[in-house]
N, C-alpha and C positions, 0 to 999 in steps of 0.2 A: 547768512549773516546772523550774528548773535543778537537776539531780541533784547538782551539786557544792556548791550553796548549803547552809549548815547549817540544820537544822530548828529551829524555835522550841521544839519539844518535847524536843530533845536538845542542851542548851547545851554550850559548850566546857568541857572539864574543866580543873581547876587545872593538872594536868600538861601538857595540851596548850597552855594559855596560856603557862606558864613555858618550855616548849620553843620555842614560837614567838617569845617575847620574847628568848630567848637569841640569836636570829639577827638582832635589831635592834641594831646597834652604837650605843653611847652614849659620850659623853665622860665621863671619870671626874672627879668633883668631890668636894671636901670642903666641906660646908655647916657654917658656924660661926655662933655667936651669943654674945652677952654682954649683961648687963643686970641688972635686979633679981633675977632667978631664978639668975643665975650663968652661967658659960661652959659651952658644950657644942658638940659637933661630931660629924658622922657622914659616912660615905662614901655617895655617891649617883650614879646615872646618870640618874635621872628628873628632868631639868632641861630646860626648853625656853623659847625666846623666845616672847613673846606679841605685843608690839607695840613700835614704836619711838617712838610718840607717845601717852602718855609712855613712856619706856623701861621695859619691864616684862618680867619672866620669871616662870615658875612653877616651883615645887619641890614634889615629892610626897614625903610622909613617912608611914610607918606609925604610926598612932595608938598602937599598943601598944609602940612604942619607948620605952625609958627616957628618952631625950633629948627626946621630943616636948613635954613640959611646959615645957622651957626655951625652946623656940622660940615656943610659943604665948604664954607670959608675957612674954618679952622683946620680941617684936614686931619684931625686926630680925634680919637675917642677911647673911652674905657667902658668895657662891658662889665657891669657889676652884677654877678649872679647872687640873687637874694636868698637868705635863709628863711625858713618858715616863720621865724620871729620878726621878720621885716615886712610883713604885709602892709603895715602903715606907710612904709617908705615907698612901696609900689603905688599905693593910693595917692600919696603926696605928689609924686612925679607924673602921675596920670591926670591930676586935677588941673584943668585949664584955668581955673579961677585963682590959682596960687602962682604968684610971680616967681620968675626964675631965682631972683635974689633970696626970696623967702624959702624956696625949696632947699637951696644950699645952706642957708643959715640954720636950718633945722636938722641938717645931717652932717656930722663930722666927716671931713675928707682929708686926703693927703695926695700928693702927686708922685707918680712913678717916673717913667722914662719920657713920656710925651708932653707932660704938663696937664693932661686931662684929669679931672678930679676922680680919685678912686674912693668909693664910699666905704667908710669904716663899718665893720660888722658883716660885710658881704662874705659869702663862702669863698669866692675867688674874684679877683680883679684881673681882667684881660685888657691890657693897655696897648694900643697900637695906632699905626698910621694908615689912613685911607689911601690905598694904592691904585684903586680903580673904582669907578662908579658906573653902574648900568641902570638905565631907565627902563622900567617894565610896568606898563599900565600906569597906575596912579603913584607908584612907589619908585624910590631910588634903592638900589641894592649896592651898599658900600662893601667893597672887598677890603679887608683890614689885615695888614701884616703885623703880627704881634711883636712888640718890642720888650715887653715884660709881663710875666704872670706872677701874681702874688696870691698865695694861699696862706691865710693867717693860721697861727697855731690853734689846733683844736677844731678847725673848720670841717674837717672830714667826719667828725663825730656828730655834727649838727644836721637836722633835717633840712632838706631843700624846700623851696616854694615852687609849686607848679600851678598852671592855669589850665583847667579842663572843664568842659561842659558849662562854661560861663561862671566858674567859681574857682576860688583858691583851694589848694590841697597841699598838705605837708607830705614830703617824700622822705624816705629814709630806710624803709625795710624792704628787703628783696621779696619779690613775689614767690609764692610757694610753688 
């Protein structure tokens, strides 16, 4: 038996997991929705592509989040991938003290195919319908089939925003 392999009888602690995940860089996104339940948005780094046929992504969201009910009921969302210049937008949508109406009042939006708000200035807006939801532990994993992708002019020349080791970092240059 490999001594470095974790034992089944001693699972990884929450602290160990969080410390390990802090070292997994992630793009900073704001996930938005609108529909019968109303508008909502939150900051997330747990977004991943699933497949290109059909174009599908997954978004993970804590079920205890105040905003969870909006996404579950509306059935649509837009993944807004933030540029390095939008760190304040990330903070705004992560701040539990700021009401949803105030968040959207401070950020210009437009709608694409689904009616979910697409944030202006984002590197890319991935607009889609939630086609499946899986419950895993404390989170819902939304499987989202994309209906529209918008890349604004000049966006590919801008640095992206990543979250790594509990801090924001600009991305844009290839590693040597």
